[in-house]
N, C-alpha and C positions, 0 to 999 in steps of 0.2 A: 504493499500498500503506497501510496506517497507520502510526505511528511504532512503535508494539510489533512490528510484521512487520520493520521495517526492524531494530531491534534483532537481532531473532531470524534474520534472514538474516544478519549482521554476524559473530554469535557463531558461527552454522553452520558460515561460510565458514571464518573462523578454526580452529577444529576441524576444519574439512576439510583443513586442511594435513596433521594427522595422521592424517584417518581417511580422505578418499578418496586424497589425494595420497599418504600414505603406505602405505596400502594398496594403492594403484595400483601402486606400487614394488616390494610386496610380491610382488604379482598377477603382475608380471614374475618372479617365480621360477618358474611353470608354466613357460612355454616352456623354462627351463633344467633342469627335471626331466624334462620328456615329451621334449627331446633327449639330455639326457646321461646318464638311468636305461638299463640296456641292455633292460627289458622294461616291457611295460604292466603288468604283476604286481608290479614294484616302485612303481609309483607307486601300486599299489594298495594296497601296504604303507604308504605314507606317508597316503593316502587315510583308511585305517582307524585308526591311531593316532591321528592328530591329530583325528579325530570324537572319539575318546575323551576326550584333554586337554580339549577344547573342552566338553562334557559335565560332565566333573569340575571343570573352572573355574568352572562356574554352581553346581555342589553345595558347592563352597569358598568362594563367596562370599555365599552364601545369603539374597541381597537385602540385603545391609548398606550397597551402595551407596546405593540407593535410600532405605533407611531413616535411613541418615546425612544425606542431603539433608533428609527430613521434618523430623527431629529439632533438627538444625542451624537448618533456617529457623523453625521453632516457637518455638526458646528462643535466640536468636541469642547472648545474651550469655554462654550455656554451650556454643556450639559445639565451642570448644577440648577442654570435657570428654565432648561429643559423638565427637569425633575420636579422643580417646585410647580410647574405651573400645572404637570400633568397631576399633583397630586392636589392641587385646588380645584380643578375639574372634576375628576373622579370624587374626591372627597365631599363635594357640594352635592353630587347626584345621587350620590349613596344617601348622604344625611336626609336628602327630602324624600326620598324613597323610604327610608325607615320611619319618618315620621307618617307618610301616607298609609304605610303599611299597618303600623300600630292604632290610628286613627280610624281606618276601614276594615280592621281585620275580621270581624262578624258578617258583613254582610259578603266578604271574598270568600269567607268558610262556608256560607250558604249555597252560594254559585257553584264551588266544587264539591259541596255534598260532605262537608265536616262542619255541620251547623254544630253539633253538641261538641266539637272539640276545634272552637275558635283560636284556641292558644295556641295550636301547631302552625297557625299561622304567623300569628306576630313572632313568635319564636324563630320558626326559618327566616322571617321577612329581615328580622336583626342579623341575622345568622349571614344571609347572605349580602345583607350591605355590607359588614365587617371584609367580608373577603373580598368582595370589589375595589373596596378602600386597599386593601392590604397587598391586592397584585402590582402594584406601583413600587411599592417597597420591593415586592421580592421582584421586578424587573430591574429597579435601580440595582440590586445585588447580582445578578445576571449581567447587567453593562460594564460594572464593576470588575466583573470576573473573580464574583467570591463565591462558587459553587460550593465550598464547603460550609460556610454561615448559611449558605440558601439550606442545603441539605438539614443541617441540624434544626434549623427553623420548622421545616415542612416535618420532620421527623417527629419534633417538639409536640406538632398539633395530634397527629396522628397517634402517639405515646397516650397524650390524653386524653382522644376520643376511646381508644381502645379502653384503657383503664375506667374509664366513667362507665362504658357500656357494661362490661364485665361486672362492676361494681351494683349496678342498677338490674340487670338482666340474670344475675347467677348469684354474687354473693348477697343479696339483697334478698331474695326469693328464700336462699338458702337459712339466711338469721331469722327470717319471718317465721321458720317452721323451729328451730332451735331455741332462740329468743328473741321474740316478737316486739316484746316492750323496749327494746333498745334501737329498734329503726320504726315503730306503729306512729309515731310524732310527723314524719315527714313522708313515710314510703307509703305507697297504695297497689298492693298486689295486683291491682286490675287495671292498671293505667298504662301497662304494656309497651305499645307503641311509642306513646308519649316520650317513655324515659330516652329512646333515640332521640328527639328531635331537643330533649336538656342536655345530654351527653354533648352531642355538636355544637348548641349554643355557646354553653361554658369553656370547654376546649378552643372555638374560635376567638373569644373574648379574651383567653389567655395569650393567645397567641400574636394577635393585635396588641397588647398592650407590652410584650417581649420585641414587638416591632419598633417600638415608640424610638429607640437610638436611630434608627436608620429615616423614620419621618422626619425627625427633627433635624435632619443633616442636609436637607433640601434647603434651596434659596427661596425663599417665598417673595418673589417681586413678580407681582401680576403684569403680565405682559400679553393684553388680549390681540395685539398684531401676531404673536408668537402661537398663542391659542388658536387662533383661527387656520393659520398654517397645519398646525398638527391635527386637528379636526377635520378639516379640507381632506387629509391624507386616511385620516383613520376610521372617519364616519363609513365608506364603503364596507371597510374591513367589520363592521358591525353585521352585515347581511352573510357574508362571509362566515361568521363564527355562530351565525343564525344556523345556517344552511349544516355545519358540523354538529353541530348541538341536534338538530334537527334528525341526522342518521342514529342519533345513540336513543335520541328521548322524545321525538316531537311523537311518535308511535304511543309511549307510554303516558303522554299527556292526553291526547284524546280517547287512549282506551276504556276510561272510564265511562264516557261519553256516547261508544259505539258497542261496548258489549255492557248490559245493565246488570245490577245485581248483584249479590254475593258472586254469584259464578263469574262472572266479568272480572271481579275483583282478586277471585282463585286464579283466572287464569293470568292475568297481570301480574301476580305473585310467582308464578311459576315462569312466565317472562322473564322476570325482572332478575329472579335467580339464575336463569340459564345463560342470560346476557352478560352478568355477572362473571361468569365462567368465559367467556369469549374476551373481555375486558385486558385480558394480561397482552394482546397485541396492543390494543390500546396504552396500555403504562409504557410499552418500547417506543410508541410512537410519539409520547410526552414528554419522555425523556430524551430523544432525539429532538426534538422540536426545541427542546428547553437550548439547548445546544445549539443547533441549525439557526436557528434565525439570527443572532448575531453574528454568528460565523459567516453568514452570507453577505450580509450588509458590510462587515470588516474587509473581505476580501474582493469585490464588486468592482475593484480597480484592479487586481490582478491581471497578468494578461490570459494567466491559463485559468483563469476563473471558471469557465463555460467548461472546461473539461472538469475540474473539480466538482462542479454540481452534476456532472455524470457520473461519476464516480460514487457520488453520495447516494443518488438513486439506485444504484445498481446495488450497493451493499447494502441499502434500507431493504429492499425488496427482496435481498437473500435472506435475511436475518428475519424477515416476516415470515416469509414461507416456512423457516424453522420453526419459528412458534407454531403456524398454524400446525404444522404436521406433529408438532410435541405435543399439542393439544388433542388432537380426533386421534392420533394413534394411542394414548395413552388415556383415553377417556374412561376405561374400565375403570381406571382407579381416580382419575380426576371426579367421576361423578359422586364419591362419597364425601368432597365439600360441602355439597347440598344435602338436606334429608330426603330419603326415598320416594318422599310423597312429591316431590320436584321432577323428578327425572323423568315422565313422559316428553319432557318439554325440551330434552338433552337434543333430539333428531335435529333442531334449528340450529344447533351451536354451528357447525359448519358454513351456513350459510352468513350469520352474523360476522361471523370471524373474515369474511371474505370482504363484506361489506367495510370492514374496520380498514384490511388492506387497503381497499382503494381510496379512502378516505387519507390513509396514510401518501398514497402516491400522489394524489389530487395537494397533499398539502405541501412534498415536494416539487413537485409543476408550479404550484403557487410562487414562486420567487420571481418569474418573469413579470407579473404585471406589479410586484411589489417595487422591483427594483427600476422598473419602468415608470414607475408612479400612475398606473393605469388602474389603479384599483377599482372602477366603474366597472372592470370586467369580471371581478372577483366578485362583487355585486350582483352583477346579471347571473353569471354562472349559480352563485348560491340560491338565489330566485328560483331558478331552475329544477334545482335539487329537492328544493323545499316544495315544489309544488307537484312533483311528480311522488315523493315521499307522503304528501299530505290528500292527496287524492288515492293514490292508492290504499291508505289506510281506510278512506272514507268508503272505499268500493269491496275492499276485499277481508277486511277484519268482521264484519258483522256475519260472514260466512264463511271464513277460514281461521277465526281467533288471529293467535299470533303470528301462526305461518304466514297471514297477510302483512304483518308487520314487517316481518324479515324480509319477506323479498320486497317491498315495499324501499326500504333502505337498501337493499342490495343495488336494485333499479335504480335508484335516486344518483346514489353516488358513482356508479359505475360510467350514468352520463354524464355526469360532472366532470369526471376523470377525462375520460374523450373528449370534452369541448375544450379544457384545459389544457391538453395535450394538443390540439391540433391549432387553436388560436395563437399558443403561445410559440410553435413552430415557423408561425408568420412573422409574429412582433420580437423574438428571441431565440433565434434557431439555436438548441443544444442537441448535439449528436447523442443523444439517448441508447445507450446498445443495446436495442430492440430486440437481438437476435439472441443474446445470452438471458434477458430477463424473459422473453417465450421459452426458453429453452429451461430456466429453473421454474415457471410456473407448469409448463406441462409434466414435469418429470413431478413435482409435487402434488398435480391432481393425479395422475396414472397410480403414484405411489397411494395416495389416498383411497381411488377406488378400490386399488388391489385390495387396501387395507380392510376392506369393508365384507371380503369373503371369507375371511379369517376368523371364522365362529368353532371353537371347539369347547369340549366341555372344560378345558382347564386352563384357566387364568394365566398362569405363568407361562407358557405355552404358548399364546395368544399375544402377552405382552414381546416374549423371546423372538418371535417372527415378526413382529411388529418394529421393532428395536432393527432388525436386521433392514426394513425398510427405510428406517429414518438414517440407518447406517451410509444407504447408498445414496441418499439424498446429500451428506454431510461429504461422503467420497468424492462427487461427482465437482462439488463447490471449492475443496482443497485442493484439487487438480487442476481447475479452472481459474481460479481466482483466489484463493487462498494458500497458496504453495506454502510448505512446512518450512522453506528452505529461506523465508522471510524471516520466521521467527526465531529458528533455531540459537541465532547467535544472541538474541537477546534474552530467549529462557536461559544460553550458557552463563551470559552477562550476570545474571540474577542469581544464578545458581552459586 
């Protein structure tokens, strides 16, 4: 690999401590929820409301993270001023949103079907407002190339959230049996789902307080002209962000309106649980994005930048397909992450994984309009993808339940990915190594199809044969693009 690719891989690995490892730890909350919540419908509530918060977070940050990177790199000597104005903007809108949610939480709860638990709405409203505001200090840490501090802050939140969930969902129910008087003054054993939202709110509040040092490092000099420039660049990215969230969450937002009653909530709970299993690829994409976005802007003037972007795409696809195969080939083990009452939805996981891969490839392709300041293309692509996903859910979910949701997301991001590629080749031609990408994609699909015929009564034998299939993919990749000769000198030096 070239020097630039090794640098990118290093930063991706460090950010992965908070993104991949951190989200993996958070991912382990899924079995906790599926095994401790009383009904599948309860997890459906979690799935639905967290889908809303994910969408709101994109709206409340409105592309300002990328805008901050763009203008901080464009005018490095005034980067502190860019940071301060970005904080002022996102801070003001987040505060306004929090005030609105607290004021109108009951009508909103009535509209969403949670009239008896309107406190869910204001708790999640405050949480998402703080998360939106914190996105700018976290972007500041990335710009200053402080990945270890970034990872520590992210892991702090995750650790707090996990500990609080374990306290409310595991320890408190046990204490209610052995020493009820010790916690009966604050704990309600029937509140269930509510303690998930309480845990999130407490952890987010503490994270925001810990970030104070980096918040007050900003130069708070309001500059309306600068802010307008950042807005003009960032606002179209809002629609791109909405499209990304639509791929993951629009179906979960629409689902309760399309599949009514307890059976609908139960189906949503099943879909939400199996979607979490597929989130492994999104964890990788997120870690890659944290490192790749500042990497792209910093190297845009390099003479070999286009080749670097092509190489980045190749390695992204290679490792995404490796994760895909790892997931589908070892599903017989992975399925135990969730309770057996949710297993009926596992068949939809490969479709979800592919929609996430398309989303990651789309992110890689999006560099052309970000570097060319043509973000309106991203907005158009986002709108098209969102329409496909929305219409697909409306048409197919009432008849096919979560299968309709999964295929709608697949179609939406596949179309958006193709559009971005063809328009990108017109405005900023990059020689993506399509033959190699096609080879690895076809190989992964063939190995997956072959694996579906491996069904013996012996679990260990099934896994052994599937491991051979995974080894075939790895061997082809090593032979063609990751020769061991490049790594042996490095390993010997380390030894």
